[in-house]
N, C-alpha and C positions, 0 to 999 in steps of 0.2 A: 935088460930084463925088468928092472924096476920101471922103466918108462913104459914098457909094454904092459906091465901089471897095472900101472896107474891108468894107463889108457884103458886097460881091460876093466878096472873097477869103475872107471868113469862111464864106461859103456852101460853097465847095469844100472848105474845111478841115473844116467840119462834115460835109460829104457824104463826104469821104474817111476819116472816122474809123472807119467800119465795116470797110473793108479792113484798116486797121491793127490793129484788134482781132483780126481773123481771122488775121493773119500771126504775131503773137506766140505763140499756142499751137502753131502748126505748128513753129516754130523750137524751142520748148521740147521738144516731143515728139521732134523729130529729135535734139536734143542728148541727151535722156534715153535714147533708143534707142541712140544711138552709145555713150554711157557704159555702158549695161547690157551691150551686146555685148562691150565690152572687159572688163568684170568677169567675164562668163561665160567668155570665152576665158582670162582669167587664172586662173580657178578650176579649169579642166580640166588634169589632169597626165598626162603619158605616163610610165608606170612599167614597167620590165622586171621581170617576175615569173617566177622560176624555181622550179618545184615538183618536188622530187625529180629534179633534173637536166634537166627539160623547160622551156626558156625560152619566154616569150611577152611581147609588149608589150600593156599594158592601159591604158585611159584611165579616170581616176577623179577624183571630186571629194572623196575621203576626205582627212581631215586627218592621219591617222596610219597606221602600218603595219597595225595591227589592223583599221582600217576597210577598207583595201584588201583584206585577206584575207576579211573578212566579205562584202564586195560581190562578190567573185569566187567565193564559196562554198567557200573553202578552210578547213577546220577543222583545228586542231592540238591535240595532247595533251601530257601532261606529259613524254613521252619524245621529242618532236619538237624540232627546232631551228629558230628563226626569226631571221633577221638582215636588218636591225636588229631590235631588240626590238619587240614589238607596240605599246608605248606611245610609240615614237619618231615624230616628225613626218615626213611624206613630202613631197617636192618633185618638181617636174617633172624627169624624167631620172634619178630615183633607181632603184636596183636593190634588189629584195627577194627573198630566197632562203628556201625552206622545205625542210628535209630531214626526212623521216619516220623515226622510230625503229622498229626491228625487233627482236623478241625473238629471242635467240640462246641455244639450249641447248648450252652449250660444255663439252666435256671436254678440258681442257688438261693434258697429262702426267699423266693418271690422276685429276685432280681435277675434279669436276663442279660447274658453276655456271650460273645463268641470268642473263643480262645483256641490256642493250639497246644497240643500235648503230645509227648512222645510215649505216653503210656499205651500199652497194647490192650489192656483190659480196663474195665470201669474201676476196679480196685486200684490198679496202678495209677490211673489218672487222678483219682481222689487223693492218693498218697502224695503224688507230685504236687498237687494243689494245696496240700495241707488241710484237707477237709476231713473232720472226724465223722465217720459214717456210723458210729455206734448209735443204735436207736433211730437212725435216719430213715426217711422214706425215699426209696429209689424207684424210678420207673423202669429200671433195667437191673438184671442180676449183676452182682459184683464180679462174677466170673465172665460176664459177657465181653466178647471181643470188640474192639474198636477198629474197624477197617480203615483203609486209606481214605475212604470217602467221608469218614467221620461218623458222628452219632448225636442224636438229640437226647440230652440227659437232664432229668428233673430231680433235684435233690432238696429235701426238706429236713434240715437237721432238727434234733430234739431241742425244745426250748421250754422255759418255765414261764407259765402264764397264771395270773391270779384273777379269779372271777368273783365279783361281789354281787350277791343275789339274795333277796329276801332277808337282809340283815346278817347274812353269813358270808364268810370268806372261804373260797375254794382255790387251792393252789394245785396245779397239775403240770406234769411233764408231758409234752405233746409234740408231735411233728405235723399237726394239722395245717392245712393250707389256707383256712379261713378262720376268722374270729368265731363265726357261727359253729364251726366244727370243734374249735377249742372249748367253747362253752359246753357243748355236748360231751366232750372228753372229760370235762370237770364234773359231770354228773348233773348238770343243770338243764332243765327242760324249758324251752320257750314255746309259747302257744299264742294263737290269735295274732294280735297286733304287737306282741312283745318285740323289743329290739335291744340293741346294745348302745353304749355311750359312744362307740366308734362304729364306723361302717361295718356291719356284720359280714360283708363279703371281702373286707380288707385282710391283709396278711398279718397274722399275730407275730409280734416281735418278742425276743427274749427279754424277760423281766417286766413285760407289760401288765398293767392292772386295768381292768375294764369292768363296767357295771352293766347289769341286766336291768332294763327298764320295763316294768310291768305296766302295760297300757290297756285301758278299757276306754270305750268311746261310743258315741252315738251321733246320728245326724238328725237335724231338724230342718224342715222346709218352711220358710216364711214367704208370704206374698206381700209385697210392699208397693204402695202407689208410686207412680212415676208422674210428676207434675207436667202439665202441658204448658206450652209457650203462649203468649198473647201477641198476636200479630196485628199491628195498627195499619189501616189503610186510609189515606186522605181522600175525602169525598167532597167535591165541589158542589154536589147537589144538596148537601146538608148545610144548614146554617152553622156558622162558627160557634163553638161552645157546646155543640150537641154531638152525641154519639149514637151509633146504631150497631147492635151486636149481630153480625152476620152468622157466626157460628159460636155457640157457647163454649165449645171445647169439651174435651173428655180426658179424664185422668187415665194414664196407662197403668199396667200392672206388670211387675217383675217378680219372678220366682227366684229366691235366693236360698241356697243350701248352706247351712252352718254345721260345722263339726265341733263337737264338744268332747274333750278328752281328759282323762285323769292319768297321771304318770306317777307310779309308786304311791297311789292314794291321794295325790295332790291335783286338784282340778285346774286345768289350764284355761287360758283365755280362748274364747270361741274364735274359730277362723272360718272364712268363707271358702268353701270348696267348689261352689258352682253358682252360676248366675245365668238366668234365661229370661228374655223379654217375652212374656206371654201375650201382652196386648200393648200395642204402641199407643202413645198419647196422641190426641188430635188437637191441633192448634185452635185456640180461641181467636176468632177474627173479629175485629172491631173497626167499623168505619167512623172516622172522625170528620165532622163537618169543617169545611174551609170557606163556605160562602159567606161573604161579609153581610152583616145585618144593615138595613136602611136606617138612616138617622131620623128618628121620630121625635126628637126633643121638642121642636116647635109645636107639633100637633098635640103632644101630651099636654102642653101648657094651655092650649086653646080649649081642649075638651073640658078639663076641670070639672068640679061639681060632682054631685051624686050620679047624674045621668051618665056622664062620661065614664065614671068609675064602674057603674053597673054594666054598661055596655062592654067595657074592657074586660071585666071579670067573668060575666055570665055569658055574653054572646058567643065568644070563641069556643068555650067549653060546651055550651049548649048545642053548637053545630055538630057535635060528635055524639049526641045523646042517642041517635037512632042506631048506633053500631052495636054489635053483639059483644059487649064487654064481659058478659058471663062466660061466653065461649072462649074468649082470649084468656081469661083467668084460669079456666079449667085446663087449657093447653099449657100455659106457662107454669102454674104452680098447683095444679090439681084443685083449684078453688080454695086454697088455704092462705089466709091473709098473712100468716106468720111464717110462711115457707122461706127457706134459705137454701141456695144451691150448694153443692159439695165444697166449693172453694170458699164460701162465706162472703163472696163479693156481691151477690145479687140476692134481693129479698122482696117479700111481699107477693101480692096477687099477680103483679105484672113484671116481677123480677127487675126492679130498678137497681141501678148501681148508685152509690152515694152521690157521685158527682151530678148525675142527671136529676136525682131526687132533689138535691139542694138547688139546682138551677131552676126547678119548677116551683120553688118557694117552700119545699118541705123542710122539716127539722128532724134531727136525730136520724134514726134508721127507718127505711120505708116499711119494714116488716113490723115495726112497733106502732105504726099509725093505724087509725081505724080504717076499715075496708072502704067506707064511703070516701074518705080523703084520698086513699090510694086511687080509687076510680076517677075522682075529680082531677087528680094530677095526671093520670094516664090520658084523660081526654085532652088536657092542655098540651101534653106531649104529642098526641096525634095531630092536633091542629098545627103544631109547629113543625113536625117532621114526618107526618103521615104514618104509615105502618112500618117504615124502615127500622125502627128500634126493635121490632119483633120479627126478624127475618124468617124464623121457623114457624111461628104461630100467627103472624099478622093476618093471614088470609081468613082466620076464624072471625075476624071483626065483621066480615061481610057474608058469613055463612049462616 
């Protein structure tokens, strides 16, 4: 009986083995599923992500800040700020902030620079830069937004400038962009040629002291002679030691404008502000003889005596008596024995130069000699050189 019962108990045990085998996998599956759900839930993190001031809550499985940004499609550049850093781990409940950098073309008190700022408004940007905007001039409202493309911003902070004018001192707080405007802000008026001790269009600096210069002035035009050149031409047709004036030359004329100024009542040295050549000078052209004279030493000795002397002195001069010397004198000097040309080099009825006059035996200056002597020596010159010494008027001798 016992064996039968044992066998009988064994039979149910053997028969119930199949349900037991089926039960274990179900429990394991349930346990695994329960554990996996917990791990899944633990891996999901709720993070508050604020991008350029716009907050939102995101769920993520990312392990670090950079992963959160990538999964949310948020790209950052070198000028952007991310807090915490992209390589920092992220946990459930963390906060991640991104502030985009914006290019700012900034002119601050006359100095231009290009910078990047994470400020989203003009006021934020100035605060981040440490610029005190109280009393400052801004070309844009403090509340103006700065887009991702950036902004041109001109800022002139308030400065103290001292203006010295008319013996008085004027100190002013100003955000002027030029010295000229700072002077006006100080209540000082500039008129006419008035200026300042520094460039009136320069930028006024804080603590700067400048002076207003009261200027009056006038211009004067003077006409001044321009001397001519003397050009020498060698002429083999003329005897050595003789000269013939081909062109007497003419002095030119230049118009010069002078500026006379007084600065704060003190007269300044005149300056030239303009120069114009009104009449060009004309060169004086002189032909200088190069023909060698014959050697008459022996003949001079044989002539000797009064007859030879008379022939040598009177004959050559007498051979020119028939010429129109009065007409030549009128043409050269207006018939005035004491006439002198503008240069002072030529004088007398026939406008001798000193060298020629002395070569003809004259003494002193030709214009100081009697008219008869001047005519006598002019005849000697004609016998020696013909009418060449009077290129402009020589034809009058035969008229």
